[in-house]
C-alpha positions as CSV (number, residue, x, y, z in Angstrom):
1,M,85.6,-38.1,44.8
2,S,82.9,-37.1,47.3
3,G,80.4,-38.7,49.5
4,W,80.7,-40.6,52.8
5,P,81.0,-43.4,53.4
6,I,82.7,-44.7,50.3
7,A,80.4,-46.6,47.9
8,W,82.1,-50.0,48.0
9,G,79.7,-51.8,45.7
10,E,80.7,-51.2,42.1
11,F,84.0,-49.5,42.9
12,G,85.0,-51.5,45.9
13,A,87.9,-53.3,44.3
14,M,89.3,-50.1,42.9
15,H,89.4,-48.5,46.3
16,A,90.8,-51.6,48.0
17,W,93.6,-51.8,45.4
18,A,94.4,-48.1,45.8
19,I,94.6,-48.4,49.6
20,A,96.6,-51.6,49.3
21,T,99.1,-49.9,47.0
22,A,99.4,-47.0,49.3
23,A,99.9,-49.3,52.2
24,V,102.7,-51.4,50.7
25,V,104.5,-48.3,49.4
26,A,104.2,-46.7,52.9
27,A,105.5,-49.8,54.6
28,G,108.5,-50.0,52.3
29,C,109.4,-46.3,52.7
30,A,109.0,-46.6,56.5
31,L,111.2,-49.6,56.7
32,V,114.1,-47.9,54.9
33,G,113.3,-44.5,56.5
34,T,113.9,-46.0,60.0
35,L,117.6,-46.5,59.2
36,L,117.8,-43.1,57.5
37,V,116.4,-41.4,60.5
38,V,118.5,-43.3,63.0
39,R,121.7,-42.5,61.0
40,R,120.6,-38.9,60.6
41,M,120.6,-39.3,56.8
42,S,117.0,-38.0,56.3
43,L,118.2,-35.1,54.1
44,L,120.1,-37.6,51.9
45,G,117.0,-39.7,51.6
46,D,115.2,-36.5,50.5
47,A,117.9,-35.9,48.0
48,I,117.8,-39.3,46.5
49,S,114.0,-39.3,46.2
50,H,114.3,-36.1,44.1
51,A,117.6,-36.8,42.3
52,V,116.6,-40.2,40.9
53,L,114.2,-38.4,38.5
54,P,116.8,-37.9,35.7
55,G,117.7,-41.6,35.9
56,I,114.0,-42.5,35.6
57,V,113.6,-40.3,32.6
58,V,116.7,-41.6,30.8
59,A,115.6,-45.1,31.5
60,V,112.1,-44.5,30.0
61,L,113.7,-42.8,27.0
62,A,115.8,-46.0,26.6
63,G,112.6,-48.0,26.4
64,G,111.9,-48.8,30.0
65,R,108.4,-48.8,31.5
66,P,107.6,-46.9,34.8
67,G,108.0,-49.4,37.6
68,G,110.0,-51.8,35.4
69,L,113.5,-53.2,35.9
70,L,115.3,-50.8,33.6
71,V,113.7,-47.8,35.4
72,L,114.8,-49.3,38.8
73,V,118.3,-49.6,37.5
74,G,118.3,-46.0,36.2
75,A,117.1,-44.8,39.6
76,A,119.7,-46.7,41.4
77,V,122.4,-45.3,39.1
78,A,121.1,-41.8,39.7
79,A,121.2,-42.4,43.5
80,V,124.8,-43.5,43.4
81,V,125.7,-40.4,41.3
82,T,123.9,-38.2,43.8
83,V,125.9,-39.6,46.7
84,W,129.2,-39.4,44.7
85,L,128.5,-35.8,43.8
86,V,127.8,-34.8,47.4
87,Q,131.0,-36.4,48.6
88,L,132.9,-34.8,45.7
89,L,131.7,-31.4,46.7
90,R,132.6,-32.0,50.3
91,R,136.1,-33.2,49.4
92,E,137.0,-30.8,46.7
93,S,135.3,-27.6,47.7
94,G,134.9,-28.1,51.5
95,L,131.1,-27.7,51.2
96,A,129.2,-29.1,54.2
97,D,127.2,-32.2,53.7
98,D,123.8,-30.5,54.1
99,A,124.7,-27.7,51.7
100,G,126.2,-30.1,49.2
101,T,123.2,-32.3,49.4
102,G,120.9,-29.3,48.8
103,V,122.9,-28.2,45.7
104,V,123.0,-31.7,44.2
105,F,119.4,-32.8,44.6
106,T,117.9,-29.5,43.5
107,T,120.1,-29.5,40.4
108,L,119.4,-33.1,39.5
109,F,115.7,-32.8,40.2
110,A,115.4,-29.7,38.1
111,L,117.3,-31.5,35.3
112,G,114.8,-34.3,35.5
113,V,111.9,-31.9,35.3
114,V,113.5,-30.3,32.2
115,L,114.0,-33.7,30.6
116,V,110.4,-34.7,31.3
117,T,109.1,-31.5,29.8
118,A,111.4,-31.6,26.8
119,A,110.6,-35.3,26.0
120,A,106.9,-35.1,26.9
121,S,105.8,-36.1,23.4
122,R,108.1,-39.2,23.4
123,I,107.7,-40.7,26.8
124,D,104.7,-41.7,29.0
125,L,105.6,-39.6,32.0
126,D,103.4,-36.8,33.3
127,P,105.1,-34.1,35.3
128,G,102.1,-33.8,37.7
129,C,102.2,-37.6,38.3
130,I,105.9,-37.4,39.0
131,L,105.5,-34.6,41.5
132,Y,102.3,-35.6,43.3
133,G,101.5,-39.1,42.2
134,I,98.2,-40.5,40.9
135,L,97.1,-43.0,43.5
136,E,93.5,-42.6,42.5
137,L,94.3,-43.9,39.0
138,V,96.7,-46.7,40.0
139,P,93.9,-49.4,39.9
140,F,93.4,-48.8,36.1
141,D,96.9,-50.0,35.1
142,T,96.8,-53.7,35.9
143,V,98.6,-56.9,35.2
144,T,97.4,-60.5,35.7
145,I,99.3,-62.7,38.0
146,A,98.1,-66.3,38.6
147,G,94.7,-65.3,37.3
148,I,94.4,-62.3,39.6
149,E,94.2,-58.9,38.1
150,M,96.1,-56.4,40.2
151,P,97.6,-52.9,39.8
152,R,101.1,-52.8,38.4
153,A,102.1,-50.3,41.1
154,F,100.9,-52.6,43.8
155,L,102.9,-55.5,42.4
156,T,106.0,-53.3,42.1
157,G,105.5,-52.1,45.6
158,M,105.1,-55.6,47.0
159,L,108.2,-56.9,45.2
160,V,110.3,-53.9,46.4
161,L,109.0,-54.3,50.0
162,A,109.9,-58.0,49.9
163,A,113.3,-57.3,48.5
164,V,114.1,-54.5,51.0
165,A,112.8,-56.5,53.9
166,L,114.9,-59.5,52.8
167,G,118.0,-57.3,52.3
168,L,117.7,-55.6,55.7
169,T,117.1,-59.0,57.4
170,L,120.2,-60.4,55.9
171,T,122.3,-57.4,56.8
172,W,120.5,-56.3,60.0
173,K,123.5,-56.8,62.4
174,A,125.8,-54.8,60.1
175,Q,123.1,-52.1,59.6
176,L,122.6,-51.9,63.4
177,F,126.3,-51.7,64.2
178,T,126.9,-49.1,61.4
179,A,123.9,-47.0,62.5
180,F,125.0,-46.5,66.1
181,D,128.8,-46.6,65.8
182,S,130.2,-46.5,62.3
183,D,133.8,-46.0,63.5
184,A,133.7,-49.1,65.7
185,A,132.0,-51.0,63.0
186,R,134.7,-50.1,60.5
187,A,137.4,-51.0,63.1
188,V,136.1,-54.5,63.5
189,G,135.8,-55.1,59.7
190,V,132.2,-54.3,58.9
191,P,132.1,-53.0,55.3
192,V,130.5,-49.7,56.3
193,G,130.7,-48.3,52.7
194,A,128.9,-51.3,51.3
195,V,126.3,-51.2,54.1
196,T,125.6,-47.5,53.4
197,A,125.5,-48.1,49.6
198,G,122.9,-50.9,50.2
199,L,120.8,-48.6,52.3
200,L,121.0,-45.9,49.6
201,A,120.1,-48.4,46.9
202,A,117.1,-49.5,49.0
203,T,116.1,-45.8,49.3
204,A,116.2,-45.5,45.5
205,L,114.1,-48.7,45.1
206,V,111.3,-47.6,47.5
207,T,111.4,-44.1,46.0
208,V,110.8,-45.4,42.4
209,A,108.1,-47.8,43.7
210,S,106.4,-44.8,45.3
211,F,106.4,-42.5,42.3
212,E,103.1,-43.5,40.8
213,A,101.4,-43.5,44.2
214,V,102.7,-40.3,45.9
215,G,105.2,-38.6,43.6
216,A,108.7,-37.4,44.2
217,I,107.8,-34.6,46.6
218,L,105.5,-36.4,49.0
219,V,107.5,-39.6,49.1
220,V,109.8,-37.7,51.5
221,A,107.0,-37.7,54.1
222,M,106.7,-41.5,53.8
223,L,110.4,-41.9,54.2
224,V,110.9,-39.7,57.2
225,V,107.7,-39.1,59.2
226,P,106.7,-42.6,60.1
227,A,110.2,-43.3,61.4
228,A,110.5,-40.0,63.2
229,T,107.1,-40.8,64.8
230,A,108.2,-44.3,65.9
231,E,111.5,-42.8,67.3
232,L,109.4,-40.8,69.8
233,L,107.5,-43.9,70.9
234,V,110.0,-46.8,71.2
235,R,113.7,-47.3,71.9
236,R,114.7,-50.6,70.2
237,L,115.5,-50.3,66.5
238,H,113.6,-53.4,65.3
239,T,110.6,-52.3,67.3
240,M,111.0,-48.8,65.8
241,A,110.9,-50.3,62.3
242,L,107.7,-52.3,63.0
243,V,106.0,-49.2,64.6
244,A,107.1,-47.0,61.6
245,M,105.6,-49.5,59.2
246,F,102.4,-49.7,61.2
247,V,102.1,-45.9,61.3
248,G,102.8,-45.6,57.5
249,V,100.1,-48.2,56.7
250,V,97.5,-46.6,59.0
251,A,98.2,-43.1,57.6
252,A,98.0,-44.4,54.0
253,T,94.6,-46.0,54.7
254,L,93.2,-43.0,56.6
255,G,94.6,-40.5,54.2
256,Y,93.1,-42.2,51.2
257,L,89.7,-42.4,52.9
258,A,89.9,-38.7,54.0
259,A,90.9,-37.7,50.5
260,W,87.9,-39.5,49.0
261,R,85.6,-37.8,51.6
262,F,87.0,-34.3,51.0
263,D,87.6,-34.6,47.3
264,T,91.3,-33.8,47.4
265,S,94.7,-35.4,46.6
266,A,95.2,-38.8,48.1
267,A,99.0,-38.4,48.3
268,G,98.7,-35.0,49.9
269,M,96.1,-36.2,52.4
270,I,98.3,-39.1,53.4
271,A,101.2,-36.7,54.1
272,V,98.9,-34.6,56.2
273,V,97.7,-37.6,58.2
274,L,101.4,-38.6,58.7
275,G,102.1,-35.1,60.1
276,L,99.1,-35.4,62.4
277,C,100.5,-38.8,63.6
278,Y,103.8,-37.2,64.4
279,L,102.2,-34.3,66.3
280,L,100.1,-36.8,68.3
281,A,103.2,-38.8,69.1
282,A,105.1,-35.7,70.1
283,V,102.4,-34.9,72.6
284,L,101.8,-38.4,74.0
285,A,105.3,-40.0,73.7
286,P,105.9,-41.8,77.1
287,D,109.4,-40.4,77.6
288,D,110.0,-37.3,75.5
289,G,106.4,-36.2,74.8
290,V,105.1,-32.8,75.7
291,L,102.6,-34.3,78.1
292,A,105.2,-36.6,79.7
293,R,107.6,-33.7,80.2
294,L,104.8,-31.5,81.6
295,V,103.8,-34.2,84.1
296,A,107.4,-34.7,85.1
297,R,107.9,-31.0,85.6
298,V,104.7,-30.7,87.7
299,A,105.7,-33.8,89.7
300,L,109.2,-32.4,90.4
301,G,107.7,-29.1,91.4
302,W,105.3,-30.7,93.8
303,R,108.1,-33.0,95.3
304,V,110.3,-29.9,95.8
305,A,107.4,-28.0,97.5
306,C,106.8,-31.0,99.9
307,E,110.5,-31.4,100.7
308,D,110.9,-27.7,101.2
309,A,108.0,-27.7,103.7
310,L,109.5,-30.7,105.6
311,A,112.9,-29.0,105.7
312,Q,111.4,-25.7,106.9
313,L,109.7,-27.6,109.8
314,W,113.0,-29.4,110.7
315,R,114.9,-26.1,110.8
316,A,112.1,-24.5,112.9
317,D,112.6,-27.4,115.4
318,E,116.3,-26.8,115.3
319,A,115.8,-23.1,116.0
320,Q,113.1,-23.9,118.6
321,T,110.5,-21.9,116.8
322,V,107.0,-22.8,115.6
323,V,105.7,-22.8,112.0
324,V,102.2,-21.5,112.4
325,G,101.2,-21.8,108.7
326,P,102.3,-20.7,105.2
327,T,100.5,-18.1,103.2
328,A,101.4,-19.3,99.8
329,P,98.8,-21.7,98.3
330,L,101.4,-24.2,97.1
331,A,103.1,-24.4,100.5
332,W,99.7,-24.7,102.2
333,G,98.7,-27.5,99.8
334,A,102.0,-29.3,100.4
335,L,101.5,-29.2,104.1
336,T,98.0,-30.5,103.8
337,W,99.2,-33.3,101.5
338,L,102.0,-34.2,103.9
339,G,99.5,-34.2,106.8
340,A,97.3,-36.7,104.9
341,R,100.3,-38.9,104.4
342,G,101.2,-38.9,108.1
343,K,104.4,-36.8,107.8
344,V,103.2,-33.7,109.6
345,V,100.5,-33.0,112.1
346,R,98.8,-29.8,113.1
347,D,97.9,-28.8,116.6
348,A,96.9,-25.6,118.3
349,G,100.5,-24.4,118.2
350,G,101.0,-24.9,114.4
351,W,102.6,-27.6,112.2
352,A,105.0,-30.2,113.5
353,L,106.9,-33.2,112.1
354,T,106.0,-36.8,112.8
355,A,108.7,-39.4,113.1
356,K,108.2,-40.4,109.5
357,G,108.4,-36.8,108.3
358,R,111.4,-36.0,110.5
359,A,113.4,-38.8,108.8
360,E,112.6,-37.5,105.3
361,A,113.3,-33.9,106.4
362,E,116.7,-34.8,107.8
363,T,117.7,-36.3,104.5
364,V,116.8,-33.1,102.7
365,V,118.7,-30.9,105.2
366,R,121.6,-33.3,105.2
367,S,121.9,-33.1,101.4
368,H,121.8,-29.3,101.6
369,R,124.4,-28.9,104.3
370,L,126.8,-31.5,102.9
371,W,126.7,-29.7,99.5
372,E,127.4,-26.3,101.2
373,A,130.3,-27.9,103.0
374,W,131.7,-29.3,99.8
375,L,131.3,-26.0,98.0
376,G,132.9,-24.2,101.0
377,R,136.0,-26.5,100.7
378,H,136.4,-26.7,97.0
379,A,134.9,-23.6,95.5
380,D,136.1,-20.1,96.2
381,L,132.6,-18.7,97.0
382,P,131.5,-16.3,99.7
383,L,129.2,-17.8,102.4
384,D,126.2,-16.0,101.1
385,H,126.7,-17.7,97.7
386,L,126.6,-21.2,99.0
387,H,122.9,-21.4,99.8
388,P,121.2,-21.1,96.3
389,P,123.0,-24.0,94.6
390,A,122.6,-26.2,97.7
391,E,118.9,-25.3,97.8
392,W,118.6,-26.8,94.3
393,I,120.9,-29.8,94.7
394,E,119.3,-30.9,98.0
395,H,116.4,-32.4,96.0
396,H,118.6,-34.5,93.8
397,L,121.5,-36.0,95.9
398,G,121.3,-39.8,96.4
399,A,122.5,-41.7,99.4
400,E,125.7,-42.9,97.7
401,L,126.7,-39.4,96.6
402,R,126.0,-38.1,100.1
403,R,128.3,-40.7,101.6
404,R,131.1,-39.8,99.1
405,I,130.7,-36.1,100.0
406,E,130.8,-36.8,103.7
407,A,133.9,-38.9,103.3
408,D,135.5,-35.9,101.5
409,V,134.5,-33.1,103.8
410,G,133.5,-34.9,107.1
411,S,130.4,-34.1,109.1
412,D,131.8,-33.4,112.6
413,E,132.6,-29.8,111.9
414,G,129.2,-29.0,110.4
415,D,128.4,-26.8,107.4
416,P,130.3,-23.5,106.6
417,H,127.7,-21.6,108.7
418,G,128.5,-23.7,111.8
419,R,125.3,-25.7,111.8
420,S,125.3,-29.4,112.4
421,I,124.8,-31.9,109.6
422,P,122.2,-34.6,110.4
423,P,123.4,-38.1,110.2
424,E,122.4,-40.6,107.5
425,R,119.4,-42.7,108.5
């Protein structure tokens, strides 16, 4: 698996089918994973993806074929048993959900590995395939549908994706209500237990459909990471589901191509690309991203510096003194910026407020002194302890809150230091 670009001539169909299989598997996992992430059930999805292994092995021993109906039923039964055991441990032993989930899924997964190893000579299941998948070999196991030869894993993935999409579409309102307020949903008659059971059954289905492509370990990345990435980027649940599916499909495509280029595991590389997608979203997310928070922090710091400069000039006028010029670079930059915006002017005597700047400065000083007056009346604080909190809050009080504070404390008497409180403009 080396060389770049991929030689699409003789092996083009094989690569295309492998990528298509990875894409449909990723889309199905991302769709289900969206609800798992929103409901904070990611660990339970992890548990199911591992704990269905004994059910798959037992179904294969009973004559089922990997990806067949009997195997899907076996996986669904194992998923139900997993959830029941977690709840049993919580109810009978008081074990927390996360600890109980860890106990159950590791035990059942280990049991599945033991069964696979013990029955290796009688079943067509390879432990390596179960753990890491064999996406590169998926195109060699084909079926013919309507004259088209396609990989069995692709057909299974498509059917499961269609079934999951149909099921979620039909139960979307119930899923939405349960995801954000399960108590209220239960109170109005939504069958929360059945809705949750359906979500867990869907998790089992997409997990089984993903075994051949990415294995039991890396399917967790497909379940959780696309949805977690989408959660950083959008706020509406249906949009989050679409973005998660898009991220999953893109990562599957790029991961397969990168794996071919660097001669490594396709499933592993897909998981790596998903991780990189999440990191990129964490940095660039419009609301909660690292860059957005940094920009917001810098913008706030700059606004505070400008408002402090205006308030300093207003207080200097009140005290009939002159501000010649600051020595700190930030304050100097703030005054220069305010001068460019017509809020301050500089003459031979120093800096002075314009009418526009005076109005803004009075708002800042008014907020400061109103808050000091409120604290002086309602908090048992010495006078020298009133200034620090007011210095912070003066940059965040809105007009409505200032009016409410003034109605409470009045403004005729001034602040606790005896200074007048500027009127609201």
